[in-house]
C-alpha positions as CSV (number, residue, x, y, z in Angstrom):
1,M,-2.6,21.9,-2.5
2,T,-0.9,24.2,0.0
3,D,-3.8,24.9,2.4
4,P,-2.2,24.1,5.8
5,A,-5.4,22.8,7.3
6,R,-5.8,20.3,4.4
7,L,-2.1,19.2,4.8
8,E,-2.6,18.6,8.5
9,I,-5.7,16.5,7.8
10,L,-3.7,14.6,5.1
11,K,-0.9,13.9,7.6
12,A,-3.4,12.7,10.2
13,E,-5.1,10.4,7.7
14,I,-1.7,9.0,6.5
15,E,-0.6,8.3,10.1
16,A,-3.9,6.5,10.8
17,D,-3.4,4.4,7.7
18,L,0.1,3.6,8.7
19,A,-1.2,2.4,12.1
20,A,-3.7,0.2,10.4
21,I,-0.9,-1.2,8.1
22,E,1.2,-1.9,11.2
23,A,-1.7,-3.7,12.9
24,L,-2.2,-5.9,9.9
25,E,1.5,-6.7,9.7
26,Q,1.4,-7.8,13.3
27,Q,-1.4,-10.2,12.5
28,F,0.3,-11.4,9.4
29,G,3.9,-11.7,10.4
30,P,3.6,-14.8,12.7
31,R,1.6,-16.7,10.1
32,T,4.2,-16.3,7.3
33,P,6.4,-19.4,8.2
34,R,3.3,-21.6,8.2
35,L,2.7,-20.9,4.6
36,R,5.8,-23.0,3.6
37,A,4.7,-25.9,5.9
38,P,3.8,-29.1,4.0
39,D,0.7,-29.5,6.1
40,V,-0.6,-25.9,5.6
41,R,-4.4,-25.9,5.6
42,Q,-6.6,-24.2,3.0
43,E,-8.2,-22.1,5.9
44,E,-4.7,-20.8,6.7
45,L,-4.1,-19.9,3.1
46,V,-7.5,-18.1,2.9
47,F,-6.7,-16.1,6.0
48,A,-3.2,-15.2,4.8
49,A,-4.7,-14.2,1.4
50,Y,-7.3,-12.1,3.3
51,L,-4.6,-10.3,5.2
52,L,-2.5,-9.7,2.0
53,H,-5.6,-8.3,0.4
54,N,-6.1,-6.0,3.4
55,L,-2.5,-4.9,3.6
56,Y,-2.5,-3.9,-0.1
57,S,-5.9,-2.2,0.3
58,A,-4.6,-0.1,3.2
59,C,-1.5,0.9,1.2
60,E,-3.6,1.8,-1.8
61,S,-6.0,3.9,0.4
62,L,-3.0,5.9,1.7
63,L,-1.7,6.5,-1.8
64,R,-5.1,7.5,-3.0
65,R,-5.4,10.1,-0.2
66,I,-2.2,11.6,-1.5
67,A,-3.4,11.6,-5.1
68,V,-6.7,13.2,-4.2
69,A,-5.1,15.8,-2.0
70,F,-2.6,16.9,-4.6
71,E,-4.0,16.0,-8.0
72,N,-7.6,15.2,-7.4
73,A,-8.1,13.3,-10.6
74,L,-7.8,9.6,-11.3
75,S,-9.4,8.0,-14.3
76,P,-12.4,5.8,-13.3
77,D,-10.9,3.2,-15.7
78,A,-8.0,1.3,-14.3
79,W,-7.3,3.9,-11.6
80,H,-5.8,1.2,-9.3
81,E,-2.9,0.7,-11.7
82,Q,-2.7,4.3,-12.7
83,L,-2.4,5.3,-9.0
84,L,0.8,3.3,-8.5
85,R,2.4,4.7,-11.7
86,R,1.4,8.2,-10.7
87,M,2.9,7.9,-7.3
88,T,6.4,7.3,-8.9
89,L,6.2,10.7,-10.6
90,H,7.9,13.8,-9.3
91,V,5.5,16.7,-10.2
92,P,7.4,20.0,-9.8
93,A,5.5,22.6,-7.8
94,V,2.9,20.0,-6.8
95,R,4.6,17.1,-4.9
96,P,7.6,14.8,-5.0
97,A,7.5,11.2,-6.1
98,V,6.1,9.2,-3.3
99,I,7.4,5.7,-4.2
100,N,10.2,4.5,-6.5
101,T,9.7,2.2,-9.4
102,G,11.0,-0.8,-7.6
103,L,8.5,-0.4,-4.8
104,Q,5.8,0.3,-7.5
105,K,6.5,-3.2,-9.0
106,Q,6.3,-4.9,-5.6
107,L,3.0,-3.1,-4.8
108,D,1.7,-3.9,-8.2
109,A,2.2,-7.6,-7.6
110,L,0.1,-7.2,-4.4
111,R,-2.5,-5.2,-6.3
112,R,-2.8,-8.0,-8.9
113,F,-3.1,-10.6,-6.2
114,R,-5.8,-8.5,-4.5
115,H,-7.7,-8.4,-7.8
116,F,-7.4,-12.2,-8.2
117,F,-8.5,-12.8,-4.6
118,R,-11.6,-10.5,-5.0
119,H,-12.7,-12.1,-8.2
120,S,-11.9,-15.8,-7.9
121,Y,-14.7,-17.0,-5.7
122,A,-14.3,-20.7,-6.2
123,A,-10.5,-21.0,-6.7
124,K,-8.5,-23.2,-4.4
125,L,-5.5,-21.2,-3.1
126,E,-2.0,-22.6,-3.6
127,A,0.6,-22.2,-0.8
128,A,3.6,-21.4,-2.9
129,P,2.3,-18.2,-4.6
130,I,0.9,-16.9,-1.3
131,A,4.2,-17.6,0.5
132,L,6.0,-15.7,-2.2
133,L,3.6,-12.8,-1.8
134,A,4.1,-12.9,1.9
135,E,7.8,-12.6,1.5
136,L,7.4,-9.8,-1.0
137,S,5.2,-7.9,1.4
138,R,7.8,-8.5,4.2
139,D,10.3,-6.6,1.9
140,A,7.9,-4.1,0.4
141,L,6.1,-2.8,3.6
142,P,9.2,-1.4,5.3
143,A,10.2,0.3,2.1
144,F,6.6,1.6,1.8
145,R,6.8,3.0,5.4
146,Q,10.2,4.6,4.6
147,A,8.8,6.2,1.4
148,I,5.8,7.6,3.3
149,A,8.0,8.9,6.1
150,Q,10.1,10.8,3.5
151,F,6.9,12.1,1.9
152,L,5.7,13.3,5.3
153,Q,8.9,15.2,5.8
154,V,8.1,17.1,2.6
155,V,4.6,17.8,3.8
156,D,6.1,19.1,7.1
157,E,8.4,21.4,5.1
158,M,5.4,22.6,3.1
159,L,3.7,23.4,6.4
160,R,6.7,25.3,7.7
161,R,6.8,27.4,4.5
162,S,3.1,28.1,4.6
163,P,1.9,31.5,5.8
């Protein structure tokens, strides 16, 4: 995809996704210490799980935009996991890798949690796993933002080179 208009649209969509991720982080950040409290309530865990679900979903949406813009083909079977693997690939003459394998593993842990959260309607949430995921997201999200910033630099370079 080298059409400058499509690249500009992609950049705008990515920047909107990054703003949404930042807003979710601001909601989530102050709640993280409570997850380790001995008196943490189930309602607090549910809200934290909901925010973790939304944080990963926003990251995944951003990555999917990139995949659609450059490759435009994800298998309908297991595309969520495929997307993360594909974003680690450098595809010469198409796009650079967007994330590294370490970040892929962190995001995959959040993806698996999101799947659990979406499909475990009656499960009681436990504080320790949610606290661990909160800490993981605290590490992964700055790395994600940095990776996307580097990717946007490549997009800017593509725009400079376009006729």
